[in-house]
N, C-alpha and C positions, 0 to 999 in steps of 0.2 A: 441662735435658735436653740431653745431648750427642748430636747427630744426625750427627756426622762419619762414622760407620759407613755411614749411608745415602748420604751424598755420595760416599764412597769406592766403594760398590757401583755407584752410577750412573756415576761417572767411569771405572771400569774396564770397563764394558760398553758405554757410549755417553755421549759428552760431553754435559754440560748447563751452560749459562751460570749465573753467580752469580745473576743476576736471576731466571732461571727456577727455580733451586733455592729461592730465597727465597719465590717465589710458591708453589711446590710444598709446601714445608715448612709454610707457613701453612695448608694444607688438612688436615694431619694432626692427630690428637688423641692424647694419651698415654694408654695403658692399661697398668695393672700387674696382674699375676696372682700370687697366692701359690702356692707349691708344691702340686701336686695339684688346683688349681682347674680346673674344666671350663670351657673357653673357648666351646665350643658342643657340642650333643648331636645325635645322630641324630634326625630329625624336625623340627628347628628350621630356620628360614631364616637363613642366615648373613648378618649385617648389616655386617660389617667385613672388610677384608683387612688383615693385620698384617705389620709388618716388625719382626723381633726385634733389639732393641738389646742386651739382656743376658738370659741364661737359655736355656732349652731347652723346647720343646713337642713333642708328638707327635700325629700324626693316626692314628686307628685305627678299625677295624671291630669290632663285637661280633657274633659268630655267634648264631643262634637258641638254641644251647645255652649261651650266655654266655661263650664263649671270646673272647679279644681277639687281634687281629692288627694290629700296628703296621705302617703302610706308609711312614711318613716321619717323620724327626726334623728340626725346625727349630731351629737355633742362631743365635748372633749373626751378623748380616749376611744372613739368609735371610728370605724372605717365607713366610707361611703363611696358610692360610684354606681356603676351598672355593669356587672360582670359579663353578662351575655354579649352586650355590645362591645365591651372592652376586649374580650377573648376571641370573639368571632368576627370582628370588623363588620358588625351589622348595625344598622340604624336603631337607636333606642326608641322606645315608646314613652319613656319617662322624661321628666324635667328635674333639674336640681338647682336649688336657689340657696344662697347664703341668707339667713334670717338676721344675722348679726355680722359685724366685722369678724371675719373668720380666717384663722391661720391654719394652713394644712401643710403636710408634707405629702408628696405624691410620687407614685411610680408610674412611668410609662410602660408600655407593654414589653419592650425589650428588656428593661431593667427588672420588671416583675418576673419575667421568664428566667432571667439570670439568677435572681434571688431564689426562685423556686428550685432551680436545677443545681445550684452550687452551694446552697446553705440548707442542708437537710432539716435543721431545727426550725427554720422558717417555713419550710414546706409542711412539716408536721403541725406546726402552729396553725398554719393556714387551713389544713384539712380539719383539725379539731374545731377551729373557730367557725368554719362554715357548717359543720355538723351542728354546733350549738345554735347558730343563727337559723338554720332550717327548722330545727326542733322548736325554737321559740316562735318562729313565724307560723308554724302549723298550730301551735297552742293558741297564739293570738287570733288566728283565723277561726279556729273552732270556737273560742270564746265569743268573738264578735258576731258570729252567725246567730248565736242564741241570746245575745244581750240586747236589751233596750238601751236607748241613748243614755239614760241616767246611770245605768249599770256600767256602761263604757266609761263615762266620765268618772264615776267613783273608782273604777279600777285604775284609770290614769292618775287620779289624785293620790291613790295609795302607792302605785308602782313608780310614778315619775313626778312627784310633787314639784320639783324644781322647774320642770318645763312650764307648768302653769304660772309660775312667777316671772319667767323670762320671755315668754312668747305672747304675741297678740292673740286675743280670743278668736279672731278670724281664722288663724292657722290651726288652733285647737279644734275649732268647729269643723274645718275641712278634714282633719284627721279622724274625728268622730263620725263624720258623714252626716252632719246636721247643719242647720243654719245658725249663724251667730245669735239670732233671736231665741231659738230653741235652747241654745247653750246658756244664754242669760237667764231664761226661765228655770232651767235645771239648777243653775248655781244659786238662784234666789230661793228656790224650794229647799235645797240642801242647807243653806245658811239658816233658814228659819227653823229647821228640824234639829239643829245642833244646840 
């Protein structure tokens, strides 16, 4: 298992010593998911937080009518999970699914708490990373409130073009909050204007 991607993530956000990294990596366990595997479902208590080494996962809600709304894609070098459920032993309202064969390393709550309390550089990384995520999510929410679907698609095309190449349009449409048919019309309109 090559965990260099985790080391790179940690080093770019907050330095960690080689000894602390060795201590940290010893707390992880490897978990693999096949394409379309459900990693957790609404109503379950999330028992792990995951770091994606390879593949892609999505977090999504299911409406009472059965419609899906994707809120987040996790690709290589990203964390995924559901922190409120994980930390507070509460059932989650989210679902998480592997969209490709996905390799992760994960921390259970005991090992996560051990890492946070015994490896100060990991704790500082974690705080800084969550501040970045919260800021980014607020920005995303602010943009999405004021954007029409075509603008949302253009922003996704600009900010995350690789996602459009590797994911089915259905999942992109659920992320944008539109139907696949509307997404097809938007893509056709954009391709004609180029």
